[in-house]
C-alpha positions in Angstrom: 308.0 158.6 14.3 307.0 154.9 13.8 303.2 153.6 12.4 302.0 151.7 15.1 301.5 147.8 14.9 297.6 147.7 13.5 295.8 150.2 12.1 292.3 151.4 13.0 289.2 149.6 12.8 285.2 150.5 13.3 285.4 149.2 16.6 288.6 150.5 17.8 287.0 154.2 16.5 283.9 153.4 18.8 286.0 152.0 21.8 288.0 155.2 21.7 285.4 157.1 21.2 283.7 155.7 24.3 286.3 156.3 26.7 287.2 159.8 25.5 283.4 160.4 26.1 284.1 159.2 29.6 287.4 161.1 31.0 286.3 164.3 29.5 282.4 164.3 31.3 285.0 164.9 34.5 285.2 168.2 33.5 281.7 168.6 33.1 280.1 166.7 35.6 279.9 169.9 37.8 277.9 172.3 35.6 274.2 171.2 36.4 275.7 170.4 39.9 276.6 173.9 41.2 273.6 174.5 43.2 274.0 171.9 44.8 277.3 171.8 45.6 276.8 176.1 46.4 274.5 174.6 49.6 276.4 172.3 50.7 279.7 173.6 51.4 277.6 176.9 52.0 279.6 179.5 49.6 279.2 181.8 47.7 277.7 182.0 44.0 280.4 183.7 42.6 282.6 180.9 44.6 280.7 177.7 43.2 281.5 178.6 39.8 284.7 179.4 40.4 285.4 175.7 40.8 284.1 175.8 36.9 287.7 177.8 36.0 289.4 175.5 38.0 289.0 172.6 36.7 289.4 173.9 33.2 293.2 175.7 34.9 294.0 172.0 35.7 293.5 170.7 32.0 295.1 173.5 30.9 298.2 172.5 32.9 297.6 168.8 32.0 297.7 169.5 28.7 300.8 171.6 28.5 302.8 169.1 31.2 301.1 165.5 30.5 300.0 165.3 26.7 303.1 166.0 25.1 304.1 162.9 27.0 302.2 161.2 23.9 305.2 161.6 21.6 307.9 160.1 23.9 306.0 157.3 25.7 303.8 154.2 24.5 300.4 155.7 24.5 298.4 153.1 25.6 300.3 152.5 29.1 300.0 156.3 29.3 296.3 156.2 28.6 295.9 153.7 30.7 297.9 154.9 33.5 295.6 158.5 33.7 292.5 156.8 33.6 293.4 155.0 37.1 294.7 158.4 38.1 291.5 160.2 37.1 289.8 157.7 38.8 291.4 158.0 42.1 291.1 161.6 42.3 287.4 161.9 41.2 286.8 158.8 44.1 288.3 161.2 46.6 286.8 164.0 45.7 283.6 162.7 46.8 284.7 162.1 50.2 285.6 166.4 50.7 283.6 168.2 52.9 286.0 171.4 53.1 285.6 173.8 50.0 288.8 174.8 50.1 290.9 171.1 49.6 287.4 170.1 47.4 288.9 173.2 44.8 292.4 171.7 45.0 291.3 167.8 43.9 289.1 170.3 40.9 292.0 171.5 39.7 293.4 167.5 39.8 290.8 166.9 38.4 291.6 169.1 34.8 294.9 167.8 35.0 294.0 163.9 35.3 291.4 164.8 32.3 293.7 164.6 29.7 293.7 161.4 28.4 291.3 161.5 26.3 293.4 164.5 24.3 296.2 161.5 24.3 294.0 159.2 22.4 292.7 162.2 19.8 296.3 161.9 18.4 296.7 158.7 18.0 293.6 158.1 16.3 295.3 160.3 13.8 297.9 158.7 13.7 296.2 155.1 12.8 293.9 156.5 10.0 294.6 156.7 6.6 295.1 160.4 5.2 292.1 160.1 3.3 289.7 159.3 6.1 291.4 161.0 8.7 288.5 163.7 9.2 286.5 161.2 9.0 287.8 159.8 12.2 288.7 162.7 14.0 285.1 163.3 13.8 283.8 160.0 15.2 286.5 160.8 17.8 284.9 164.2 17.8 281.6 162.5 18.4 282.7 160.6 22.1 284.1 163.5 23.2 281.0 165.3 22.7 278.6 163.2 23.9 280.8 162.7 27.1 280.0 166.5 27.1 276.3 166.3 27.0 275.7 163.5 28.6 277.9 164.0 31.2 275.3 166.9 32.4 272.3 165.1 31.7 273.6 162.0 33.8 275.4 164.1 36.5 271.6 165.6 36.6 270.0 162.2 37.3 272.7 160.6 39.6 272.3 163.5 41.9 268.7 163.5 42.7 268.8 159.9 43.5 272.3 159.2 45.1 273.2 163.2 46.0 276.0 164.9 44.2 278.7 163.1 45.4 277.6 159.9 44.0 278.0 161.5 40.5 281.6 161.6 41.3 281.9 158.2 42.9 280.5 156.9 39.7 281.9 158.4 37.3 285.2 156.6 39.8 283.6 153.5 38.4 283.4 154.0 35.2 287.1 155.4 34.8 288.6 152.1 36.1 286.3 150.0 33.9 287.6 152.1 30.5 291.4 152.0 31.5 290.6 147.9 31.8 289.3 148.5 27.9 291.9 150.5 27.0 294.3 148.0 27.8 293.0 145.6 26.0 291.8 147.1 23.1 294.5 149.7 21.8 296.7 148.2 19.7 300.7 148.2 21.0 303.4 150.9 19.2 306.4 150.3 18.0 309.4 152.0 19.9 308.6 155.7 19.6 310.7 158.2 18.0 313.0 159.4 20.8 312.6 163.6 21.8 314.1 165.2 25.3 311.2 165.9 27.4 312.0 169.7 27.6 311.9 169.8 24.1 308.5 168.1 24.3 306.7 170.7 26.4 308.6 173.8 24.6 308.1 172.5 21.6 304.7 173.1 21.5 305.7 177.2 22.5 308.2 176.7 19.1 305.8 175.4 16.9 303.4 178.2 17.8 306.1 180.6 17.0 306.6 179.2 13.5 303.3 178.7 12.4 300.8 181.0 11.6 298.1 178.1 11.0 298.4 177.1 14.3 298.5 180.5 15.7 295.3 181.2 13.5 293.4 177.9 14.9 295.2 178.4 18.6 293.1 181.4 18.5 289.6 180.7 17.2 289.4 176.8 19.7 289.9 179.6 22.3 287.5 182.0 21.2 284.6 179.3 20.1 285.4 177.1 23.5 285.5 180.1 25.5 281.6 181.4 24.4 281.0 177.3 24.5 282.1 178.1 28.4 280.2 181.3 29.0 276.8 179.3 28.6 278.1 176.7 30.5 279.4 178.2 33.3 276.0 179.8 33.7 272.8 178.4 32.6 272.6 176.3 35.7 272.3 179.8 38.2 269.6 181.0 35.2 267.1 178.2 34.7 267.1 177.1 38.3 266.0 180.8 39.1 262.5 181.8 37.8 260.8 181.9 36.5 262.2 178.3 35.5 262.7 176.9 39.1 264.5 173.4 37.0 266.2 171.0 39.3 270.0 169.8 38.8 267.6 166.7 36.8 266.3 168.8 34.8 269.5 170.9 34.1 271.2 168.1 33.2 268.4 167.3 30.5 269.2 170.4 29.1 272.8 169.1 27.4 271.0 166.8 25.3 270.2 169.5 23.1 273.9 170.3 22.2 273.7 166.7 20.2 273.6 169.3 17.2 277.2 169.2 18.1 277.7 166.0 16.7 276.3 166.5 13.5 278.2 169.5 13.1 281.7 167.6 13.9 280.7 164.9 11.4 279.7 167.6 8.9 283.1 170.0 9.8 285.2 166.1 9.4 283.5 165.9 5.9 284.2 169.3 5.2 288.0 169.5 5.9 288.6 165.8 4.1 287.3 167.8 0.7 289.9 170.4 1.7 286.7 172.9 2.1 288.1 174.2 5.7 287.2 178.2 5.6 283.2 176.7 4.9 283.3 174.9 8.2 284.6 177.4 9.8 283.3 180.7 9.2 279.8 179.0 9.4 280.7 177.6 11.9 281.7 181.0 13.8 278.4 182.3 12.1 276.3 179.7 14.3 278.1 181.1 17.4 277.5 184.9 16.8 273.9 183.7 16.1 273.7 181.5 19.2 274.1 184.3 22.0 271.2 187.0 20.2 268.9 184.2 20.3 269.9 183.7 24.3 269.4 186.7 24.8 266.4 187.9 23.5 264.8 184.6 24.5 266.1 185.0 28.2 262.9 183.5 29.1 261.5 181.6 26.6 263.0 177.9 27.2 262.6 177.2 23.8 264.4 180.3 22.5 267.3 179.4 25.1 267.0 175.8 23.8 267.6 176.9 20.4 270.6 179.1 21.7 271.5 176.1 23.1 271.6 173.9 19.8 273.6 176.2 17.4 276.3 177.3 20.3 277.5 173.6 20.7 276.9 173.6 16.9 279.7 176.1 16.2 282.1 175.5 18.9 282.2 171.7 17.9 281.9 172.4 14.1 285.4 174.7 14.5 287.3 172.8 16.9 287.4 169.4 14.6 288.1 171.8 11.8 291.1 173.0 13.3 291.7 170.0 14.2 291.7 168.5 11.0 294.0 171.1 10.0 296.6 171.4 12.7 297.5 167.7 12.5 299.0 168.0 9.7 301.8 170.3 10.5 304.1 167.8 11.7 302.5 164.3 11.7 305.8 163.0 13.9 304.2 165.2 16.9 301.0 165.6 17.1 300.6 165.4 20.8 302.8 168.2 21.3 300.8 169.8 18.8 297.6 168.7 20.0 298.9 170.4 23.7 299.7 173.6 22.5 296.3 173.9 20.4 294.5 172.3 23.1 296.1 174.8 26.0 294.9 177.6 23.9 291.5 176.2 23.6 291.2 175.1 27.4 292.8 179.1 28.0 289.7 180.0 26.0 287.3 178.5 27.9 288.7 179.0 31.3 288.4 183.6 30.6 285.5 182.6 29.2 283.9 181.0 32.2 285.4 183.0 34.8 284.2 186.2 32.9 281.0 184.5 33.1 280.8 184.3 36.6 281.4 187.6 37.1 279.2 188.9 34.8 276.2 186.6 35.8 277.4 187.7 39.5 276.8 191.7 38.6 274.6 192.2 35.6 273.2 188.7 35.9 271.6 186.2 32.3 272.3 189.9 30.2 276.1 189.6 31.1 276.5 186.2 30.3 274.8 187.0 27.1 277.2 190.4 26.5 280.2 188.4 27.7 279.5 185.3 24.5 278.6 188.1 22.2 281.6 189.1 22.9 283.7 185.6 22.2 281.6 184.9 19.3 282.8 188.4 17.5 285.9 187.6 18.5 285.9 184.6 16.8 284.1 185.2 13.7 285.6 188.7 12.7 289.5 186.9 12.8 287.8 183.6 10.4 286.1 186.0 8.1 290.0 187.4 7.5 292.1 185.2 7.6 289.3 183.7 4.9 290.9 186.3 2.1 294.5 183.9 2.6 293.2 180.8 2.5 296.8 179.5 1.1 298.4 181.2 4.2 296.1 178.8 6.7 297.4 175.5 5.5 301.3 175.9 5.1 304.2 176.8 8.2 305.0 180.1 7.9 309.0 181.2 9.1 
């Protein structure tokens, strides 16, 4: 693959990070709104929580079929186009009054929210090798900012103009960022030509050939699955006794995940220093501790806050470490690598939200924490086992 015309600079990193945050927020606006959506459509808790799974399923589909296009087309054009499609879908969903149609559009929202994952490998390409981990950490700061602020913005806007207003505000932001990206992103030289069918299946072939990618895909899926377990049911828990919090207050809990931003940048620096095993095991340990605290502190808001902080730090630290490793596998096909890795990532999230919704509906908060603990153990145990063979984690297998 040829290099883009320009190298990256701090201003461009900031703009790319903001763009990532704006579009990834589409996946999370719904989380503090679940109570309002349930009341509006007059459906059950289980049906409403299923929307979280559907948006993640749509995202996985987009990752598999759309993200590899980043290795085929000029990425500025692809990014701008997907931003505009996402704006259209968000605006359309805000006017729907049929739950079935809204559920279908929720899948489309996930499908059209993959542009941020096109931006990330572009940033990796633009960054010098010695600074790639730091640049990825900063781009992840934008992603995490979108994840965290989306809940806060969603809660605040919904209290002012209703939950449908959240979707309309998002549509406007997406249009603005499409314009910004059109003028800010560097124009690339012509891309190496790959057949789309090879790109779409290339990630599967890489997963088969690379022990690195398989292991990092597993760790990403389990870590983000744990993350999704909490946020798929937290709104229901905090809106019930003894808390009785409104959607606005529930949205503010997303701000406690700011620790994830710090963890992402620390993990990026550790990766640049070659200390990926330390970053991996430490992050996985935080996930396990988080759910222990959330279980013990089910009626204590401060223990829940601590659990949120630890979980976000653990999940995002794992993610940045994974990305810094997998992008070294095949530099000319980073979009394809990111595609298959993020399929694993959000498949884990989909399973986590589905299992969490079922567990909460039948067993309450204890069920949520039990599922989260399982995902935590599925992260830390392999991380410890694989840390015994560090050489195998940085080379291609087969």
